[in-house]
N, C-alpha and C positions, 0 to 999 in steps of 0.2 A: 504493500500500500504506500509506503514512504516513497518508493521509486516513482509511482504514478503522481503523487502530490508534488514531488520535486520536479519531475519532467514537465508537468503542466505549468508550474510556476516559472520555469525557464522559458517555455514556449510563449506564455503570456507576456513575460518581461521582454523577450526579444521582439515580439510584434509591437508592443507599446513603444519600445525604443525606436523602431523603424518608423512608426506613425509620427512620433515626436519629431524626428528628423525631417519628414515630409512636411509637417505643419510649420516648421521653421522656414523652410524654403517657400511655402505657399502663403505664409503669414495668415494661417487659418487653422485654429485649434479645433474647429467643429468636426474635423474628420474623425476625431476620437469617438464621436457618437455613432458614426456609421459602422464602427467595428463592435459596438456593444452586443448586438444580437449574434452576428457571425462568430464573435469570439467564443461564445458558449458552444456553437457548433464545432469549432476547432477543438475545444476541450473534450467534447463528447467523442469525437473521432480519434483523437490522440489516446484517450483512455481506453477506448475499444481496441485500438491497435496494440497498445503496450500490454494490456491485461490478458487479452486473448479469451476472456470469458464470453460465453455465448449461451443465452437462454431467452425465453420470451420476455421476462421483465427487463433484462439488460438491453435487448434489442429495441424494445419499445422506448426505453429511456433514451437511448442514443438517437434513434431516428425521429422521434417526436420532437426532441430538442433541435435537431437539424432542420426539420420542417419549419418550426417557429423561427429559427435563426435566419434561414434564407428569406422567408417572407418579410420579416422585419428589416433585414439589411437592404433588400431590394426596394422596399417602400421608402425607407429613409433616404437612400441614394437618389431615388426619383424625386422625392419631395424637396430635397435640399439642393438639387442640381441648379447651378447658376445663382444660388443665394449667397449673400455676404456672410461673414462669420457671425455665429449666434451672438445675440446681445449680451448674454451672460459672460462669454469669453471676451467680448469687446470691452466690457466694464472692467474685467480683470486686467486686460492689457493696458487700459488707461490708468488704472491705479498703480500698477507696478512699473510702468514706463519701459525703459530700455532693458531692464532685467527680466522682462516677461519671457523672452525666448528661452532662458535657462530655467526660471522658476516654474514655467508651465510643465517641464519634465516631471517635477515632483508633485505640484498641487493639482495637476490635471491627469497626466498619463500614468504616473506611478500609482496615484490614488485610485484611479479607475481600474487599473490592473489588479491592485490588491483586493478591491471590492469584488471584481470578477472572480478571482480565485476563491474567495470565501463563499460567494453565492453559488459557485459551481460545485461545492463540496458534495451535495447529494449525487451529482452526475459522476464525479470522480470515484466516490465510494460505491454507489449503486451499480454502475456499469461494470466495475471490476469484481463484483460479488460472485461467489460460486455457490453460496447457500441461499435458500429462499424460504425462510421460516414463516413469512407473513404474506404469501403470494396473493391472498384474497384482497389485500390493499391495492392491488393493481387495478381493480375495477373502479373504485371511486377515484383513483388517481387519473385514469384515462378519461373518465367523465368530467372531472374538474378541468383537465387540460382542454377537452373539446369545448366546454362552455367558455373558457377563457379565450381560446383561439377564435371562436365565433365572435365574441364581443370585440376583441382587438381588431380582427381583420375586417369585420363588417363596419365597425365604427370608423376605421381609417378610410374604407372605401366610400362610405356615405359622406364623410367630410370632404374627401377629395372631389367627389361628384358635385357636392354643393358649392364648393369653392370655384369650380370650373364655370359656373353660371354667373356672368357679370351682374345679373339682376339681384343676386344675393349678397353683393358686397356690403359689408358692415352689418349684416343681419346675423341672427343667432339660429343655429341649427337645433330645432326642438322636435324633430320627428325621428322615426326609426328607433335605433337603440339609444339615441340621444334624448329620447323622450323618457327613458327609464333611468338614466344616470347621466350626470353632467360630464363624466369622464369614463366612457366605456372602454377606451384603450388601456387606461390605468387599471380598471377593475379586471380587464382581460388578462393583463400581465400578472396581476395578483393571483387569479385563479390558475393560470398556467404554472406558476412556480409552486403553488401548493400541490397541484396535480403531479408535477415532476418529483416533488419530495415524497409523496405517497407511493409513487411507482418505485422510487429508490428504496423506500422502506420495505416494499413488498419483496425486493431482491436481497434484503438483509442489511441495508445501510444502517449504521449505528444512529442512535437517537439524537446525538448532538448535532447531526447535520440539519436539524430543524432550524438552526441559526440562519440558514439560507432563506427560506420563505419568510421568517420573522424579519430579517434585515430588509428584504425586498418590500414587505408590507410597510415597514417604517419609512423607507425612502419614498414609496409611492404615495403614502398618505400625508407625510409630514415634512419632507425635505425637498426633493426635486420634482415631485409630482403635483398632487392636488393643491397643497397649501401654497406653493410658489405660483402656480398658474392662477389660482383664484384671486390672489392679490392684484394681479394686473387686469384680469377680466372684469372684476367688480368696478373698476374705475374707467376702463377703456371701452366697454361694450354697453351701449344703451339697451335697457331692458333686461340686463343680466340679473338684477336683483329680483325681478318678478319670476324669471326663469328659475333662479335658485330657490325661491320660496316654494315652488311646487315640485321640484325635481331633486331627487337624492343626489348628493355629491359623489358617492362612490358605489355603494351596493345598488343594483338595479331594483326598481320598485315602481309600480304604476304611479303616475303623477297625482299629487294631492288634490288637484282640481283640473278641470278640462283645459287643454291647451288652447290659447288663442291661435288664430291662423299665424302661421308663422314662420320660422324665422331662424349663421353661422360660423362663423369662422372662430371656433373656440381656440384653435391652436395657431 
């Protein structure tokens, strides 16, 4: 097991170092976000290759991770094509001035690499498992993954389609899955990681790997997800207070009152 953990740490570290070098040349740190999903796919495939373990739970864990990783990576690459550096990184660049090219290696790339390694622990432990004492957990795990993938993929698709219509500029998307939750993609990510943890547990992953979905839940709810986005949306989007009053922020639920006709661009 230690070989797998060390190998993945080295692979993630090497990729992050390469991405950092590219970001310095391009003066765009946003490229680190494009690797977030695909990075877990790389970890899954490296673990599968190094461990050699093969069973239904381990194969599901590997390939469901890869499916999610490819979809998210392609979507973010398409969405961010031609866009300037994300405003969060621009603010960091302005605060740190000329030293940002070096400090970004630690405060952006090394930090994200460390988080990726921790979050991927169920993948590293689960895919390499040879014993499957709780295989029944595979069923709720797959169901949770499917629910999460649906909300994340459909939410992104509906938002992209809404944005493509010039008539919707400045409006709020309140239909489809966005009628059930203000952040279907964040909820989807939440359900996917809890599903992957349960599948890993079904293949014998140790209990402490629960740190992965707990950490993802914390980030999605209180750090880089809902909380951060809500601060900007509440002041920048007309009608957002009314939308928030009737629609759950995270967990899907029918609206508290009938929607008015209406109305996008949450992200």
